[in-house]
ZADO-1210 file (C-alpha; in nm, 4 decimals, padded with zeros to 6 digits):
<atoms>
<atom x="-11.9276" y="09.0714" z="-04.1399" code="UNK" pos="1"/>
<atom x="-11.5453" y="09.0546" z="-04.1067" code="UNK" pos="2"/>
<atom x="-11.3967" y="08.7374" z="-04.0349" code="UNK" pos="3"/>
<atom x="-10.9720" y="08.8094" z="-03.8532" code="UNK" pos="4"/>
<atom x="-10.7610" y="08.5413" z="-03.9656" code="UNK" pos="5"/>
<atom x="-10.4731" y="08.4184" z="-03.6713" code="UNK" pos="6"/>
<atom x="-10.1227" y="08.2195" z="-03.7258" code="UNK" pos="7"/>
<atom x="-09.9370" y="08.2107" z="-03.3929" code="UNK" pos="8"/>
<atom x="-09.6361" y="08.1724" z="-03.3051" code="UNK" pos="9"/>
<atom x="-09.4443" y="08.3160" z="-03.0617" code="UNK" pos="10"/>
<atom x="-09.2136" y="08.5159" z="-03.2399" code="UNK" pos="11"/>
<atom x="-09.4437" y="08.6310" z="-03.5926" code="UNK" pos="12"/>
<atom x="-09.8188" y="08.5992" z="-03.5124" code="UNK" pos="13"/>
<atom x="-09.9578" y="08.6620" z="-03.8668" code="UNK" pos="14"/>
<atom x="-10.3436" y="08.8004" z="-03.8676" code="UNK" pos="15"/>
<atom x="-10.5477" y="08.8723" z="-04.1697" code="UNK" pos="16"/>
<atom x="-10.8444" y="09.0141" z="-04.1983" code="UNK" pos="17"/>
<atom x="-11.1478" y="08.9709" z="-04.4681" code="UNK" pos="18"/>
<atom x="-11.5273" y="09.0137" z="-04.5668" code="UNK" pos="19"/>
<atom x="-11.7310" y="08.7913" z="-04.5719" code="UNK" pos="20"/>
<atom x="-12.0905" y="08.8999" z="-04.7902" code="UNK" pos="21"/>
<atom x="-12.2567" y="08.6235" z="-04.9587" code="UNK" pos="22"/>
<atom x="-11.9677" y="08.4048" z="-05.1371" code="UNK" pos="23"/>
<atom x="-11.7726" y="08.7272" z="-05.2265" code="UNK" pos="24"/>
<atom x="-11.4376" y="08.7968" z="-05.0078" code="UNK" pos="25"/>
<atom x="-11.2428" y="09.0766" z="-04.9807" code="UNK" pos="26"/>
<atom x="-10.9327" y="09.1620" z="-04.8661" code="UNK" pos="27"/>
<atom x="-10.9187" y="09.4238" z="-04.5004" code="UNK" pos="28"/>
<atom x="-10.6313" y="09.4269" z="-04.3584" code="UNK" pos="29"/>
<atom x="-10.3597" y="09.1319" z="-04.2540" code="UNK" pos="30"/>
<atom x="-10.0106" y="09.1812" z="-04.0988" code="UNK" pos="31"/>
<atom x="-09.7277" y="09.0889" z="-03.8329" code="UNK" pos="32"/>
<atom x="-09.7682" y="09.0911" z="-03.4467" code="UNK" pos="33"/>
<atom x="-09.4260" y="09.0743" z="-03.3941" code="UNK" pos="34"/>
<atom x="-09.2109" y="09.0197" z="-03.0554" code="UNK" pos="35"/>
<atom x="-08.9024" y="09.0856" z="-02.8902" code="UNK" pos="36"/>
<atom x="-08.6638" y="08.7104" z="-02.9246" code="UNK" pos="37"/>
<atom x="-08.4024" y="08.9062" z="-02.6021" code="UNK" pos="38"/>
<atom x="-08.7267" y="08.9564" z="-02.3412" code="UNK" pos="39"/>
<atom x="-08.8878" y="08.7341" z="-02.1079" code="UNK" pos="40"/>
<atom x="-09.1186" y="08.4709" z="-02.2329" code="UNK" pos="41"/>
<atom x="-09.4155" y="08.6282" z="-02.0046" code="UNK" pos="42"/>
<atom x="-09.3127" y="08.9422" z="-02.2227" code="UNK" pos="43"/>
<atom x="-09.2793" y="08.8330" z="-02.4644" code="UNK" pos="44"/>
<atom x="-09.7117" y="08.7305" z="-02.4964" code="UNK" pos="45"/>
<atom x="-09.7660" y="09.0388" z="-02.3259" code="UNK" pos="46"/>
<atom x="-09.6477" y="09.1759" z="-02.6820" code="UNK" pos="47"/>
<atom x="-09.8280" y="08.9375" z="-02.8720" code="UNK" pos="48"/>
<atom x="-10.1451" y="08.9811" z="-02.6315" code="UNK" pos="49"/>
<atom x="-10.1267" y="09.3785" z="-02.6914" code="UNK" pos="50"/>
<atom x="-10.1074" y="09.3105" z="-03.0494" code="UNK" pos="51"/>
<atom x="-10.3408" y="09.1064" z="-03.1252" code="UNK" pos="52"/>
<atom x="-10.6200" y="09.3335" z="-02.9008" code="UNK" pos="53"/>
<atom x="-10.5747" y="09.6567" z="-03.1153" code="UNK" pos="54"/>
<atom x="-10.5428" y="09.5071" z="-03.4101" code="UNK" pos="55"/>
<atom x="-10.8898" y="09.3466" z="-03.2964" code="UNK" pos="56"/>
<atom x="-10.9928" y="09.6596" z="-03.1452" code="UNK" pos="57"/>
<atom x="-10.9235" y="09.8851" z="-03.5627" code="UNK" pos="58"/>
<atom x="-11.0670" y="09.6728" z="-03.7732" code="UNK" pos="59"/>
<atom x="-11.3954" y="09.4917" z="-03.5468" code="UNK" pos="60"/>
<atom x="-11.4004" y="09.1146" z="-03.6509" code="UNK" pos="61"/>
<atom x="-11.7352" y="08.9127" z="-03.5857" code="UNK" pos="62"/>
<atom x="-11.5286" y="08.6099" z="-03.5618" code="UNK" pos="63"/>
<atom x="-11.2130" y="08.4619" z="-03.5267" code="UNK" pos="64"/>
<atom x="-11.0217" y="08.1596" z="-03.6708" code="UNK" pos="65"/>
<atom x="-10.6767" y="08.0076" z="-03.5551" code="UNK" pos="66"/>
<atom x="-10.4769" y="07.7443" z="-03.6388" code="UNK" pos="67"/>
<atom x="-10.4293" y="07.4562" z="-03.4328" code="UNK" pos="68"/>
<atom x="-10.1173" y="07.3563" z="-03.3235" code="UNK" pos="69"/>
<atom x="-09.8645" y="07.2009" z="-03.5595" code="UNK" pos="70"/>
<atom x="-09.6444" y="06.9600" z="-03.3515" code="UNK" pos="71"/>
<atom x="-09.2683" y="06.8445" z="-03.3637" code="UNK" pos="72"/>
<atom x="-08.9794" y="06.6873" z="-03.2789" code="UNK" pos="73"/>
<atom x="-08.9134" y="07.0073" z="-03.0640" code="UNK" pos="74"/>
<atom x="-09.0702" y="06.9528" z="-02.7719" code="UNK" pos="75"/>
<atom x="-08.9279" y="07.2939" z="-02.6266" code="UNK" pos="76"/>
<atom x="-09.0875" y="07.4662" z="-02.9664" code="UNK" pos="77"/>
<atom x="-09.3883" y="07.3134" z="-02.8746" code="UNK" pos="78"/>
<atom x="-09.4928" y="07.4274" z="-02.6321" code="UNK" pos="79"/>
<atom x="-09.3703" y="07.8197" z="-02.6945" code="UNK" pos="80"/>
<atom x="-09.6086" y="07.7690" z="-02.9838" code="UNK" pos="81"/>
<atom x="-09.9174" y="07.6168" z="-02.7253" code="UNK" pos="82"/>
<atom x="-09.7946" y="07.9401" z="-02.5396" code="UNK" pos="83"/>
<atom x="-09.8626" y="08.1893" z="-02.8496" code="UNK" pos="84"/>
<atom x="-10.1257" y="08.0389" z="-02.9465" code="UNK" pos="85"/>
<atom x="-10.3231" y="07.9970" z="-02.6265" code="UNK" pos="86"/>
<atom x="-10.2639" y="08.4565" z="-02.6682" code="UNK" pos="87"/>
<atom x="-10.4303" y="08.3726" z="-03.0398" code="UNK" pos="88"/>
<atom x="-10.6881" y="08.2345" z="-02.8520" code="UNK" pos="89"/>
<atom x="-10.7400" y="08.4750" z="-02.5649" code="UNK" pos="90"/>
<atom x="-10.7275" y="08.8220" z="-02.7034" code="UNK" pos="91"/>
<atom x="-11.0672" y="08.6845" z="-02.9140" code="UNK" pos="92"/>
<atom x="-11.2358" y="08.6095" z="-02.6271" code="UNK" pos="93"/>
<atom x="-11.1906" y="08.9003" z="-02.4893" code="UNK" pos="94"/>
<atom x="-11.3682" y="09.0972" z="-02.6564" code="UNK" pos="95"/>
<atom x="-11.6687" y="08.8132" z="-02.6826" code="UNK" pos="96"/>
<atom x="-11.5749" y="08.6791" z="-03.0346" code="UNK" pos="97"/>
<atom x="-11.6548" y="08.3514" z="-03.1110" code="UNK" pos="98"/>
<atom x="-11.3234" y="08.1607" z="-03.2279" code="UNK" pos="99"/>
<atom x="-11.2995" y="07.8224" z="-03.4782" code="UNK" pos="100"/>
<atom x="-11.0142" y="07.6407" z="-03.4603" code="UNK" pos="101"/>
<atom x="-10.9068" y="07.4695" z="-03.7407" code="UNK" pos="102"/>
<atom x="-10.5849" y="07.1466" z="-03.8300" code="UNK" pos="103"/>
<atom x="-10.2913" y="07.3054" z="-04.0369" code="UNK" pos="104"/>
<atom x="-10.4095" y="07.0296" z="-04.3178" code="UNK" pos="105"/>
<atom x="-10.7406" y="07.1466" z="-04.3711" code="UNK" pos="106"/>
<atom x="-10.6179" y="07.5134" z="-04.3869" code="UNK" pos="107"/>
<atom x="-10.4629" y="07.4062" z="-04.6817" code="UNK" pos="108"/>
<atom x="-10.6866" y="07.1538" z="-04.8746" code="UNK" pos="109"/>
<atom x="-10.9305" y="07.3992" z="-04.8228" code="UNK" pos="110"/>
<atom x="-10.7582" y="07.7223" z="-04.9548" code="UNK" pos="111"/>
<atom x="-10.5633" y="07.5283" z="-05.2130" code="UNK" pos="112"/>
<atom x="-10.7305" y="07.1363" z="-05.2867" code="UNK" pos="113"/>
<atom x="-10.3993" y="07.0036" z="-05.0586" code="UNK" pos="114"/>
<atom x="-10.3254" y="06.9506" z="-04.6818" code="UNK" pos="115"/>
<atom x="-09.9649" y="06.9023" z="-04.8150" code="UNK" pos="116"/>
<atom x="-09.9544" y="07.2630" z="-04.9878" code="UNK" pos="117"/>
<atom x="-09.6261" y="07.4534" z="-04.9854" code="UNK" pos="118"/>
<atom x="-09.6294" y="07.7314" z="-04.8288" code="UNK" pos="119"/>
<atom x="-09.5686" y="07.9865" z="-05.2249" code="UNK" pos="120"/>
<atom x="-09.9321" y="07.7352" z="-05.3054" code="UNK" pos="121"/>
<atom x="-10.1070" y="07.9295" z="-05.0436" code="UNK" pos="122"/>
<atom x="-10.0046" y="08.3200" z="-05.0744" code="UNK" pos="123"/>
<atom x="-10.0823" y="08.2074" z="-05.4233" code="UNK" pos="124"/>
<atom x="-10.4197" y="08.0864" z="-05.3454" code="UNK" pos="125"/>
<atom x="-10.5281" y="08.2889" z="-05.0999" code="UNK" pos="126"/>
<atom x="-10.4226" y="08.6515" z="-05.3119" code="UNK" pos="127"/>
<atom x="-10.6608" y="08.4434" z="-05.6779" code="UNK" pos="128"/>
<atom x="-10.9549" y="08.4722" z="-05.3642" code="UNK" pos="129"/>
<atom x="-10.8428" y="08.8135" z="-05.2568" code="UNK" pos="130"/>
<atom x="-10.7914" y="09.0086" z="-05.5367" code="UNK" pos="131"/>
<atom x="-10.5630" y="09.3374" z="-05.4842" code="UNK" pos="132"/>
<atom x="-10.4466" y="09.1656" z="-05.1818" code="UNK" pos="133"/>
<atom x="-10.0441" y="09.1934" z="-05.2356" code="UNK" pos="134"/>
<atom x="-09.9572" y="08.9867" z="-04.9041" code="UNK" pos="135"/>
<atom x="-09.5362" y="09.1238" z="-04.7877" code="UNK" pos="136"/>
<atom x="-09.5305" y="08.8021" z="-04.4955" code="UNK" pos="137"/>
<atom x="-09.5496" y="08.4435" z="-04.5055" code="UNK" pos="138"/>
<atom x="-09.7364" y="08.4106" z="-04.1356" code="UNK" pos="139"/>
<atom x="-10.0116" y="08.7309" z="-04.2724" code="UNK" pos="140"/>
<atom x="-10.0501" y="08.4935" z="-04.5804" code="UNK" pos="141"/>
<atom x="-10.1590" y="08.1854" z="-04.3538" code="UNK" pos="142"/>
<atom x="-10.3653" y="08.4110" z="-04.1408" code="UNK" pos="143"/>
<atom x="-10.5376" y="08.4948" z="-04.4296" code="UNK" pos="144"/>
<atom x="-10.5288" y="08.1565" z="-04.5328" code="UNK" pos="145"/>
<atom x="-10.7312" y="08.0313" z="-04.1741" code="UNK" pos="146"/>
<atom x="-10.9780" y="08.3879" z="-04.2421" code="UNK" pos="147"/>
<atom x="-11.0938" y="08.1898" z="-04.5635" code="UNK" pos="148"/>
<atom x="-11.1105" y="07.8258" z="-04.4568" code="UNK" pos="149"/>
<atom x="-11.3425" y="08.0074" z="-04.1458" code="UNK" pos="150"/>
<atom x="-11.5871" y="08.1535" z="-04.3398" code="UNK" pos="151"/>
<atom x="-11.5682" y="07.8169" z="-04.6071" code="UNK" pos="152"/>
<atom x="-11.6957" y="07.6382" z="-04.3278" code="UNK" pos="153"/>
<atom x="-11.8987" y="07.8470" z="-04.1610" code="UNK" pos="154"/>
<atom x="-12.1037" y="07.8538" z="-04.4960" code="UNK" pos="155"/>
<atom x="-12.1137" y="07.4685" z="-04.4907" code="UNK" pos="156"/>
<atom x="-12.2226" y="07.4865" z="-04.0749" code="UNK" pos="157"/>
<atom x="-12.4773" y="07.7904" z="-04.1116" code="UNK" pos="158"/>
<atom x="-12.6625" y="07.5592" z="-04.4511" code="UNK" pos="159"/>
<atom x="-12.6315" y="07.2204" z="-04.2271" code="UNK" pos="160"/>
<atom x="-12.8559" y="07.3771" z="-03.9232" code="UNK" pos="161"/>
<atom x="-13.0758" y="07.5546" z="-04.1683" code="UNK" pos="162"/>
<atom x="-13.1307" y="07.1824" z="-04.2754" code="UNK" pos="163"/>
<atom x="-13.2336" y="07.0392" z="-03.9518" code="UNK" pos="164"/>
<atom x="-13.4009" y="07.3219" z="-03.8577" code="UNK" pos="165"/>
<atom x="-13.5997" y="07.2479" z="-04.1519" code="UNK" pos="166"/>
<atom x="-13.6552" y="06.8945" z="-04.0720" code="UNK" pos="167"/>
</atoms>
């Protein structure tokens, strides 16, 4: 099974694709879809849409996971991030993929063991959990962490569902 993690941002949306086979995770690809800050908002959102659609078309994931919006003190920034997140939710849905959503602290806790881990810790753990992966971008590392989080939590949901079916 292939999973894609998406770390939405209006300027840079990170993406990371992993393969999951039992407990084994394998790095497939990662990168960043960028929008041109000089263009109008609608055009920037279309750039993100088209870039993510190309990534999904190329890598054919089975499921997607998107980080929930981190609300900060600047309402305008939060709104723009929310619009980019809308694109990150829309594109996988257009391809018929189920989409999981995870808060940033849960992603950090799942991958590093601490909900307040630093970006450097996240990047190091992603490279540890995905041997041979050489992530050059913090956005792509975050996206891979989101995919890893989804892999772990979907496994737990499957076990719980099997237990409920058996009883």
